[in-house]
N, C-alpha and C positions, 0 to 999 in steps of 0.2 A: 476414212478408208481410201477415198479418192486421192488425197494428198500422198498417202503411203504408196499407192500404186504408181502415181506420177513420179515419185522419188525413185522407185525401182527402175522405171523406164528411163529416166534421165541418167541414172548411174550405170545403166546397162547390166543390172543384176537379174539373174534368172534363178528360179527355184531349183535346188539341187536334188530334190527327190529324197527318198528315205527307204530304209528297211526296218522291219519290226512292227510295233504297234501303230495303228493308224492315228491315234490321238497322243498329244503330249501334255494335256492338262485334264485333271480329273477332280471333281468336287462332289462329295457325297459319301455316305457310309453304306447304304444298301442299294440294291438294284433299282428299286422303285424311284429313288430320289437322286440317283447318281447321274452326273453330267460329264460327258467326255467330248473334248474338242481338240483339234490340231491348232493350238494357238502359236506354238513356237515353230518357226520355219527357218530354213537355212538357205541363203542365197549367195551367189558368187558371180563374178564377171566371167566373160568368155576367156579372157586372158588367164585367169586362175584355173579355169576348167581345162585349158590346154596344157597348163603347167603340171597338173595332177590328173591325168586322164583316167586313172584307175581309183579315184577317190570313192569313199563309201560313207554314207550318213546312216547311223544306227540309232533307233529309238529304244532305249533300255526300259526295263520295268521300273515302276514307281517305287519310291522308298517312303521316307517320312514326309517329303514335300508333296504338294499337289501337282507339281510339274515333274515330268520324267526327265532323267538325264539324257542328253543328246551328245553323241560321240561322232566326231568327224575324223575319219582315218584317210590319210593321204596315200596309203598303199605303197610304201617304199619297197625296194627290191629286198626281199627277205634274205636272199643269199649274201647280200652285202653286209648284213649285221649278224649273221649266224656263223658258226664255226664251219670251216670247209668240210669237216668230217660229219657234220650233223645230218641225220637222215630223216628225222621226224619234223613234220610241219613245214617242209620245204618242197616247193613244186617240183614234180618229176623225180622225186626221191621217195623210196619206201623204207619203212622201218625194218622190213624183212631183208633189206640189203645187208644189214649187220650180220645176219646169219651166214650169207654167202661170203662176206668179207672175212668172217672168223675162220671159215673152212679154208679159204685161200691162204690166210696167214699161217695157220697150223700146217697146211700142206707144204708151204714154202720152208717153214722151220724144220720140218721133218726131212726134207730133201737137201738141206744145207749140209755140205760135206767139206767145204774149204773155208779158209780164212781164220784169223786169230780171234775174231770177235764172235762170241756166242750170243744166242738169243734165249729168252726165257718167257714162258707164259704162266700166268697165275689164274687159277679158277677160283673165284671168290664166291662162297655160298652165303646165303642170308640166314640169319638166326630165325628159327621157326618156333612155334608155340611149344612143341614137344621138347625142344632143347632147353627150355627155361623152367621146367618142373623141378623144384627143389626137393631133394630126397628127404631131408629132415622134416619139411612141412608135410609131405605126403605121409610119412610115418606117424606124425602127430594127428593128422586127420583120421587115419584108420583107427588109431587108439581112441579118439573122441567118438567115433561112430560105433565103438564097441566090438571091434574085431579082436579075436583071440590073440594073445601075445605071440604064441608059436606061429600062428598064421602070418602075423605081421613080419616076424623075423624071416620067415621063408620067402615072403614077397620081396623084402628088402635085399635078400641075398640074390634074388633073380635079377633085380634091376641094378645092383651096385657092383656086380662082379665083371661088368663090361670093361674092356681095356681098348686103348687106341694107340696107333703109331702113325707117324707122318711118313709118307713115301716120297722120296726125293731122288729123281734120276733113276727110278727103278729099284732103289734100295730103301728098306724100311728103317726108320729111326728107332729111338728108344721107346719102350712101351710106357704109357702113363695112364692113370685112372682119372676119369672126370668126377665132378662132385654133384652133378645134376643132370637132368635130361632123361627122356624115355626113348627107347629104340623104336623107330617106325617100322612097321611090318611085324612086330611081335604081337601075337594075338592077345597078350595080357595088357598091352599098353593102352588101348582105347578105354578099358574099364578103369584103369588107374587114373587116366586123364579126366574121366567124369568125376571121380572123387575130388580131384584137384580143383574142380570148378564149384565146389560148395563153399559157402561163406555164412557167417553169423549175421542175423538181423538183430539189431540191438533193441531190447525191451527194457528190463531192469538193469541188465549188464552184469548180474551176479554170476552168470555161468560162463562169461567170456573172459579169457586171460588176455591182458593188454598186448603182450609181446609174443605170445605163442599161438594165438588164434587169428584167423582172417576175419576181419569185421569192418575195416575201413580201406579196402583195397582200391587201386586204380588200375589203369592199363599196364603199367610197368612194375608196380610194387604191390606185394601182398601183405607183408607184415609191418606192423608199426613198431618203431624202436625209440626208446627214450634217449635223449642226449644229456639229460641231467638225472643222475641216480636218485631215486626216491623209493626206498623199500616199502613205504606205505601204499604205493600205487601198484596194485596187482591185478585187480579186476576193473573192467570198464565201468562198473557201478561207482568206483571211487572217483570217476571223472564227471559224474552226474549230480547236479543239485536236486535232491529229491523233493524239496519244498515247492519248487515251481517247474520241475521237469525240464530243466535246461542244462546245457553244458557249463562246466566251470571254466569259463573262457580264459581267465588270467592264469589259472593253474596249467591248462593245456598249452598255452603259448609259452609258458616258462619251462615246460618239461620236454616238449617235442620240437623237432625242427619246424621251420615255417611251413614247409610242404606238408608234413604229416599233420600239423595242427590244423591246416586248412582242410585236409581230408576228413578229420574228425568233426570239425565244426560244421561241415556241409551235411552231415547226417541228421535227418529230422527225427526228433523224439516225439512219441505219442504223448498226448496230454495225460492219459491214464496209464499207469504202469502195466506192462504186458510181459509175458514170459519171453526169454530169448529163444530163438529157434534157428536151426540150420536151413538155409535157403539155397535153391539152385540158381546160379547166376545167368543161366541161359534163357530164362523166361521171366517176364515182369511180375508174374504171380509168385515166383519163388518155388514153384512145383516143377519137378522133373517130368519131361515128356520125351518120348522116343524121338519125336520130330526134332526137338531142340538139341538132343544129344547127337543125332546123326548130322545135323547142320553144323554143330560145333566141331565134330571130327573132320568135316569137309573144309570148313573155313577158318578153323582155329580162332585167333583173336579178332576176327572180324566181328564176332560177338564179344564185345568188350564189357568191362565191368559197369558201364553206365546203362546196360540194357540196350545199347544201340547196336543194331544189326541191319546192314543194307537190305537184305531180303525180307526181314521181319518188318522193317519200317516202310517198305515200299507202299503198302496200303495207306499208311498214315500220311505220307507225303502226297500220294495220289489224291486223297480226300482233301488235303490242304489246298493244293493248287487248283483243283476243279471246283472248289467252293466259289459261289457267285458273290465275291467280295472285292472291293477295290484292291489293287495291287499292293498299296502301301500297308494294308492290314495283313495280307498274306506274307509279305516279306518280313514284317516285324515278328510275326509268329514263327516263321522259319528261322530267323536270326536268333530267336530265343532258344531254339533247339541246338544251336552250336555251342559246344562247351567252351566257356571263356571266363576269365577272371577280370572284373572291372578294375581291381586295384593293380594287377599286373600290367594292364594296358594304360595305367595312369589316368583312368577316367574318374576314379575316386581316390581319396587319400585316407579314408577311414573305413574300416570293415563294417562298422555298426550301421544298421538300417537307419537312414535319415528320417523315416516317418515314425516308427514306433520306438526307436532308440533302445531296443531290447536285445536283439540278436544279430548275428553276423548276416550281412546281406549277400545272399547267393540266389540262384535261380529258384530253389525251393521256397525260400523266404519271400522273395519279391512277388512271385505270382500266386503263391498258395498259402504260406504259413504266417505272413505278416497280418497283424490284426486288421489293418486297412483292407488287405486283399480278402481276408475271411469275410468281413462285412459285405464286400462287393459280391462275392459268390453267394452268400446267404440271402442278400436282397434279391438276387436273380433266381433263387430257389434251385441252385445247382446242387445236385446230390450225386455222389459217386460211391462205389463200394468201399467199405471200411478198410479192406486190405490195400487200397490204393493210397491211403493217407501217408504211410511210411515209405512209399517208393521214392526213388530219386526222380527228379523233374522229368527226365527224358522218358522214363518208363510210364510215369503218370500221364504225360502229354500224349504219348503214343497210344496208350490204351484208350483214352477218351476219344481222340480223333478217329481211331480205327474202328471202334465199337459203337459209336453213336450215330444217330440218324443225321442226315445232312443239315436239317434245321438246327439241331443241338450243336453240331460241329461248327456251323457258322456263328452261332451265339457264343460258343466257347472261344473261337479265334478272335471274335470282335472284343470279347472281354479281356483276353490276353493283351491285345493292342491298347485298350483303354487303360488297363492297369499300368502298363509301361509308360504311356503318355502322361498319366496323372503323376507317376513317380518322378518323371523328368521335370514336369512343371513345378512340383514341390521343391525340387533342388534348384532349378534355374529360374 
């Protein structure tokens, strides 16, 4: 240590300081045995410090390594690398300046009276959740729920008789009719939108039509469509191998697009046959609540089909980050909640689980449904409600972390990390 200090003194190197965590090295799994030290230090000469007077050293959170990442920023002039018109994240500029600028531009265009060259402004609106409601799907959902045919026709007339026209330079263009969407402000629209958020939970699959019902939806798509015609495939049950309660993987991959096949194979099947039932997508339990319905109408697709909702999951993430565990464990658990596809990221070349060689490897399978993972949970005597077994990973994870004691939450997060670590050691 004395030789190290002597070298620093001879070379004229000084400690650069830091921001963030006080330690850069962490060893241990639980608070009682955890060791934290600042082993990694950043030093520089006075000449370098004069060259970059606004430098900054940041200690980031730990990941899989025992050492935390250290980032040194030399603080260049942001205005030299940003666009001249950029208003966000630039010193002495405000994002609200855009509003004032827009008013000034429109006022200038309005007052322009001379010259051969005209100006045009486009107001571009973003697609909202209401705009994407398919009328045909809504009609089928009402029929499935047992609404009277006359009532369904009356509702469809109310929502499908709307017409639009584009106004250009104060003149309305030709009238046209849309093929989907609900009118915001219409008192009927919120109730129809709630119906739109129902989906089937797969049990036996005999009550679910493959192409007409919603059962394997994601954020952007509701219905599953076959790319290869097969008249023998009508019900979801035709895609399930009843002998071992698993998906017919080869049949699915040969009948549907790669995206739709992945959506189907990510659905977990219960070991024992259960009845199909309609579930509410706004709650992990599948049961409708006034709270979730109100939240859905306010935030639209921020409650997406994974059961992920920023407001609903706030408690989950709060419990995760305040758990007294090493940062690398918490970060691994957090990264598991991020929806990703290992094959798409080229991290794996085969969809099949490398440990059990039986099913497609997705989050549900890796952390819960794989035989190796099941043995891990059973050995730790982890028990959760039966209705959580068929939930998607994010719903399952959120419910456990949000509704368990802190001791159980810590054990659960530690096990998630251990399962992922063991899986990677198995492969690499």
